NULUMZA-92153 format. One record per residue (C-alpha): residue in three letters; x, y, z. Coordinates in steps of 0.05 Angstrom, whole numbers, padded with zeros to 5 digits, always signed. Layout:
% residues N
AlaXYZ...
***
This chain:
% residues 453
Met+02232+02924+00493Val+02234+02932+00568Ile+02204+03002+00563Trp+02148+02976+00519Leu+02130+02923+00572Phe+02123+02976+00625Ile+02082+03022+00582Lys+02034+02972+00552Pro+01992+02958+00615Tyr+01974+03031+00620Asp+01950+03031+00548His+01894+02982+00564His+01821+02990+00546Val+01806+03000+00620Met+01835+03070+00617Lys+01786+03090+00562Arg+01727+03048+00585Pro+01661+03084+00571Glu+01600+03086+00616Phe+01560+03022+00615Asp+01496+03056+00590Ser+01532+03083+00528Ile+01552+03013+00506Lys+01503+02985+00454Thr+01522+02911+00446Tyr+01550+02855+00488Ala+01608+02847+00438Glu+01629+02919+00452Phe+01620+02907+00527Lys+01668+02847+00524Lys+01723+02890+00494Tyr+01736+02922+00563Lys+01760+02893+00628Trp+01707+02889+00684Thr+01719+02865+00754Trp+01669+02825+00794Asn+01652+02887+00835Asp+01640+02926+00770Leu+01592+02872+00746Val+01554+02871+00813Ser+01547+02947+00811Ile+01521+02946+00739Cys+01470+02892+00756Lys+01447+02928+00819Glu+01438+02994+00782His+01396+02961+00728Gly+01353+02916+00772Leu+01387+02851+00750Lys+01408+02790+00789Tyr+01474+02808+00823Gln+01487+02752+00873Ala+01527+02704+00830Thr+01596+02687+00804Glu+01631+02730+00752Glu+01614+02679+00698Lys+01540+02679+00714Leu+01538+02755+00720Leu+01567+02760+00650Lys+01510+02716+00625Val+01460+02761+00661Ile+01489+02822+00626Glu+01491+02786+00559Ala+01417+02770+00567Tyr+01404+02844+00584Phe+01436+02865+00518Asn+01392+02814+00483Gly+01329+02845+00513Val+01319+02794+00570Lys+01320+02822+00641Ile+01338+02770+00694Pro+01315+02798+00761Pro+01344+02783+00831Lys+01323+02721+00869Arg+01270+02758+00909Asn+01237+02804+00859Trp+01187+02834+00907Tyr+01198+02906+00885Ser+01214+02938+00819Asn+01251+02995+00855Val+01326+02980+00854Val+01340+03004+00925Leu+01283+02965+00956Asn+01301+02902+00917Cys+01374+02907+00935Tyr+01356+02913+01009Val+01312+02851+01007Asn+01364+02810+00970Asp+01425+02834+01009Asn+01392+02817+01076Gly+01358+02752+01056Met+01416+02707+01038Thr+01388+02648+01079Leu+01315+02668+01076Ile+01287+02604+01046Phe+01326+02558+01094Asp+01307+02598+01156Phe+01234+02605+01134Val+01228+02530+01123Ala+01261+02516+01190Leu+01213+02563+01225Leu+01153+02534+01190Val+01171+02461+01204Ser+01190+02474+01276Ala+01126+02513+01288Val+01084+02456+01260Leu+01120+02406+01305Leu+01110+02451+01366Ala+01036+02460+01350Thr+01026+02386+01339Gly+01060+02368+01404Ile+01021+02419+01445Ile+00954+02398+01415Asn+00968+02324+01427Met+00990+02339+01499Ile+00927+02379+01513Met+00883+02324+01483Gly+00916+02274+01530Lys+00943+02228+01475Asp+01001+02180+01483Glu+01067+02210+01505Leu+01102+02189+01441Thr+01055+02233+01400Tyr+01075+02297+01435Val+01143+02286+01468Leu+01181+02276+01402Pro+01149+02336+01366Leu+01165+02381+01426Val+01236+02354+01435Phe+01253+02367+01362Gly+01208+02427+01349Ala+01229+02472+01407Pro+01305+02475+01396Val+01298+02481+01321Phe+01248+02538+01330Val+01295+02575+01376Leu+01354+02565+01329Ala+01314+02587+01269Leu+01293+02651+01306Val+01366+02665+01323Trp+01389+02652+01252Ser+01334+02696+01224Tyr+01350+02752+01272Cys+01425+02751+01259Gly+01415+02746+01184Arg+01363+02802+01181Asp+01314+02751+01150Ile+01257+02772+01196Asp+01263+02843+01170Val+01261+02816+01098Ile+01198+02775+01113Lys+01165+02836+01144Ser+01184+02876+01082Tyr+01134+02836+01041Phe+01082+02871+01085Pro+01115+02940+01096Ala+01113+02969+01166Cys+01071+03032+01165Gly+01049+03090+01209Asp+00977+03108+01222Lys+00960+03100+01149Arg+00975+03032+01117Phe+01005+03022+01048Thr+01011+02961+01005Arg+01076+02936+00976Ala+01054+02960+00907Gln+01040+03031+00933Val+01108+03035+00967Asp+01141+03010+00903Glu+01104+03061+00861Gln+01124+03118+00908Ala+01197+03096+00909Asn+01198+03095+00832Ser+01169+03165+00826Lys+01211+03216+00790Glu+01203+03262+00850Ala+01232+03211+00898Lys+01301+03226+00927Leu+01350+03179+00960Leu+01391+03207+01018Asp+01467+03202+01015Tyr+01465+03150+01069Gly+01425+03106+01022Asp+01374+03080+01072Ile+01317+03131+01067Ile+01276+03149+01005Leu+01241+03217+01007Ala+01181+03199+00964Pro+01125+03248+00943Asp+01074+03226+00996Met+01114+03186+01046Leu+01181+03170+01079Ile+01207+03102+01059Gly+01261+03068+01101Val+01300+03008+01076Ser+01349+02991+01132Ala+01303+02968+01188Gly+01255+02930+01144Val+01216+02966+01089Thr+01178+03021+01125Ala+01130+03073+01098Val+01101+03132+01137Ala+01055+03186+01106Tyr+01080+03257+01118Glu+01014+03279+01148Asp+01019+03223+01200Ile+01086+03246+01227Gln+01087+03282+01294Ser+01162+03280+01310Leu+01229+03253+01289Gln+01284+03229+01336Val+01350+03193+01334Lys+01358+03136+01384Gln+01429+03116+01400Thr+01446+03046+01425Trp+01513+03026+01454His+01544+02958+01436Thr+01607+02919+01449Glu+01636+02867+01402Arg+01691+02816+01415Ile+01754+02827+01375Gly+01795+02766+01355Pro+01784+02692+01371Arg+01728+02663+01412Tyr+01762+02669+01480Ser+01793+02738+01467Thr+01784+02789+01522Arg+01790+02848+01474Tyr+01727+02885+01456Arg+01709+02945+01414Glu+01654+02995+01430Tyr+01607+03020+01376Tyr+01539+03052+01369Thr+01479+03039+01325Tyr+01430+03094+01308Lys+01356+03090+01292Ile+01314+03146+01264Ile+01247+03138+01300Val+01183+03168+01271Arg+01128+03180+01322Thr+01059+03187+01291Asn+01000+03230+01312Lys+00968+03168+01345Gly+01030+03154+01386Lys+01058+03097+01343Ser+01134+03092+01338Val+01166+03066+01273Ala+01240+03059+01257Ile+01255+03083+01186Ser+01331+03076+01191Arg+01381+03033+01228Ser+01456+03037+01217Glu+01524+03048+01249Thr+01529+03115+01216Asp+01512+03174+01261Ala+01442+03193+01238Cys+01441+03264+01266Tyr+01461+03291+01199Ala+01409+03249+01162Val+01351+03264+01209Lys+01359+03339+01198Ala+01355+03329+01123Val+01293+03286+01133His+01262+03338+01179Glu+01274+03395+01130His+01240+03353+01075Cys+01181+03335+01120Leu+01169+03408+01136Thr+01152+03422+01063His+01095+03372+01069Asn+01076+03379+01143Pro+01099+03442+01180Asp+01080+03412+01247Val+01134+03358+01247Lys+01181+03367+01307Leu+01254+03347+01311Leu+01271+03320+01380Gly+01341+03315+01410Met+01378+03249+01405Lys+01360+03197+01457Lys+01427+03172+01480Ser+01442+03101+01503Ser+01435+03094+01578Leu+01487+03038+01579Ala+01541+03077+01544Pro+01602+03096+01586Asp+01614+03169+01601Lys+01648+03202+01542Ser+01686+03263+01565Ser+01715+03310+01514Lys+01781+03284+01487Gln+01834+03315+01444Val+01857+03248+01417Val+01817+03184+01400Ser+01859+03121+01393Gly+01852+03049+01371Lys+01843+03002+01312Gly+01768+03011+01314Val+01770+03085+01297Arg+01824+03072+01245Ser+01779+03021+01212Ser+01721+03069+01213Val+01763+03125+01182Asn+01789+03078+01128Lys+01717+03059+01111Ala+01698+03133+01107Val+01755+03144+01058Ser+01733+03085+01015Asp+01662+03112+01016Gln+01689+03180+00995Phe+01664+03217+01057Leu+01737+03233+01072Thr+01793+03251+01024Ser+01868+03249+01036Val+01901+03318+01036Thr+01968+03351+01047Val+01974+03404+01101Pro+02026+03460+01110Lys+02091+03438+01142Asp+02082+03481+01204Met+02015+03447+01219Lys+02047+03379+01211Lys+02104+03399+01257Lys+02055+03423+01310Leu+02019+03356+01307Ile+02084+03317+01314Trp+02108+03362+01371His+02042+03352+01408His+02050+03276+01409Leu+02125+03279+01424Lys+02114+03328+01481Thr+02059+03284+01510Ala+02105+03223+01508Leu+02161+03262+01542Ile+02116+03290+01597Ile+02091+03220+01614Ile+02162+03197+01631Pro+02173+03238+01695Val+02100+03229+01716Ala+02107+03153+01707Leu+02171+03152+01748Val+02139+03190+01805Val+02076+03145+01803Gly+02118+03082+01800Ala+02164+03104+01856Gly+02105+03123+01899Ala+02072+03056+01888Ala+02136+03019+01905Phe+02145+03060+01968Leu+02074+03046+01993Leu+02080+02972+01978Asn+02147+02968+02014Leu+02120+03007+02073Phe+02055+02971+02086Leu+02060+02903+02053Gly+02092+02871+02115Arg+02043+02903+02163Val+01977+02890+02127His+01960+02818+02114Asn+01904+02832+02064Thr+01944+02841+02000Arg+01881+02855+01959Ile+01879+02924+01988Phe+01943+02941+01951Ser+01926+02905+01885Pro+01909+02972+01850Leu+01981+02995+01863Ile+02012+02937+01824Pro+01995+02966+01754Ala+02027+03031+01776Leu+02093+02995+01783Phe+02093+02980+01708Phe+02073+03051+01689Pro+02146+03073+01677Val+02156+03013+01630Tyr+02095+03035+01590Ala+02120+03107+01588Val+02187+03086+01559Tyr+02153+03041+01508Asn+02106+03098+01489Leu+02164+03145+01478Ile+02202+03095+01435Ser+02138+03080+01395Thr+02127+03155+01384Leu+02199+03165+01359Ile+02192+03106+01311Thr+02127+03136+01284Ile+02161+03203+01272Val+02220+03170+01236Lys+02174+03128+01193Asp+02130+03189+01180Asp+02068+03147+01197Val+02024+03210+01194Glu+01964+03223+01149Phe+01912+03278+01141Tyr+01840+03273+01115Ser+01790+03327+01097Gly+01718+03318+01118Glu+01655+03353+01141Ile+01628+03363+01211Ala+01560+03327+01217Gly+01543+03347+01288Ile+01570+03373+01355Tyr+01554+03335+01419Asp+01582+03349+01489Ser+01640+03389+01461Asp+01659+03332+01414Tyr+01650+03331+01339Val+01619+03278+01293Val+01651+03275+01224Lys+01606+03255+01167Gly+01616+03182+01147Val+01657+03161+01208Asn+01615+03111+01245Gly+01608+03111+01321Tyr+01665+03158+01340Arg+01669+03230+01363Phe+01731+03273+01357Gly+01763+03331+01393Tyr+01809+03387+01370Leu+01881+03393+01390Lys+01882+03458+01430Ser+01942+03486+01393Leu+01909+03472+01325Lys+01837+03491+01340Pro+01804+03546+01297Asp+01796+03615+01327Thr+01721+03611+01319Glu+01679+03553+01343Pro+01666+03506+01284Lys+01594+03493+01262Glu+01558+03437+01229Gly+01577+03433+01156Asp+01646+03464+01165Lys+01706+03432+01134Val+01753+03397+01182Ile+01820+03361+01180Ile+01827+03293+01214Ala+01900+03280+01232Arg+01926+03209+01242Phe+01990+03198+01282Lys+02000+03123+01284Glu+01931+03102+01312Asp+01916+03168+01346Phe+01864+03212+01313Ser+01849+03285+01327Leu+01819+03345+01292Met+01856+03405+01265Lys+01831+03469+01234Ser+01816+03463+01161Ile+01866+03486+01109Leu+01812+03532+01083Gln+01811+03566+01151Ser+01886+03572+01160
***
């Protein structure tokens, strides 16, 4: 009886669930178990309303089997990708639009009454209420991407303008291809972008393509937290023959891989299209080549790449794993004597000059050095605990680009990696090569691929 209880869950219909398109009736559909995420994916793929509870989504799918197609809230496009973009980024569109409209009317009324010299009451109140609401509505719209959605009703274009119907027709063409990143459609006659507002640029209008990198910081934790993470956003900028610049893509995914695929496709339509080097953020801190990249931010980015199937977990030979562990243990051991020397030197200088120099701020940089030995001991203990717990993982991925001796791995947003010198391939890796990302606790580094070992 006990054995039967353990076996039964694995003999569920989920294990033998067919593809949705092969199911003919709603009664057959109900035989299988579907999660809310499954229902959302089904509705998105078939151009149905997908922003609802599980109960309502089931009704939408039941209607679909009965020949009734219930579209998303904003059914501006018949193309699934375009419609999903508009609905995903327009959650508060109606509220923000009404707030903008009402506040704009109040502002206009107040300004007109003030210019006409009417009584103060007729323009002070409209201005007092209209101005702050207008500013708040703009902020809400910007943060919620609603402005991009509103602009998508009138697609942004290059030198040649296209209507919404023309863009929709091109996106639905059998020849249209969607890039892996999911934010650019390579249509027969134009590029269509769907992550910076719906954008359409004719191939013959394109003069050059370029990736623009922007550096950002984001607070981590509660409101008054002093911890921040650094990340980048990337835009693919199309410059037209008449000098107009249009963004066809905006995301946290490094776009250098995508822009090359776009460029290769554009060359088949317009051989004069140029691919310019990435324009890097001027505010970004200097990023020197590193063997190891650490922190929760990179771990979160790697985990997302795994869930998006850009990276896959792998097992490496024991000697490679031992070399990785030895590298981190050796680094922790080397820090100990260095920390003791630095700490002793700082203590000596403070003891020697503190009584003679009254301006203590001069020696404030030496104070952290006093605690360096404590950190070194903590780091060694933490490293030993990691080794005992075997908190080590390996992922297989693909190099998407090489910048300043660092490597960008496809699907890992905003971070560049370096090779451990003892585990670097004999030949310099190139774009498209397989690579192993090694995780030791929250330290990430590259190793030569198993295929190259």
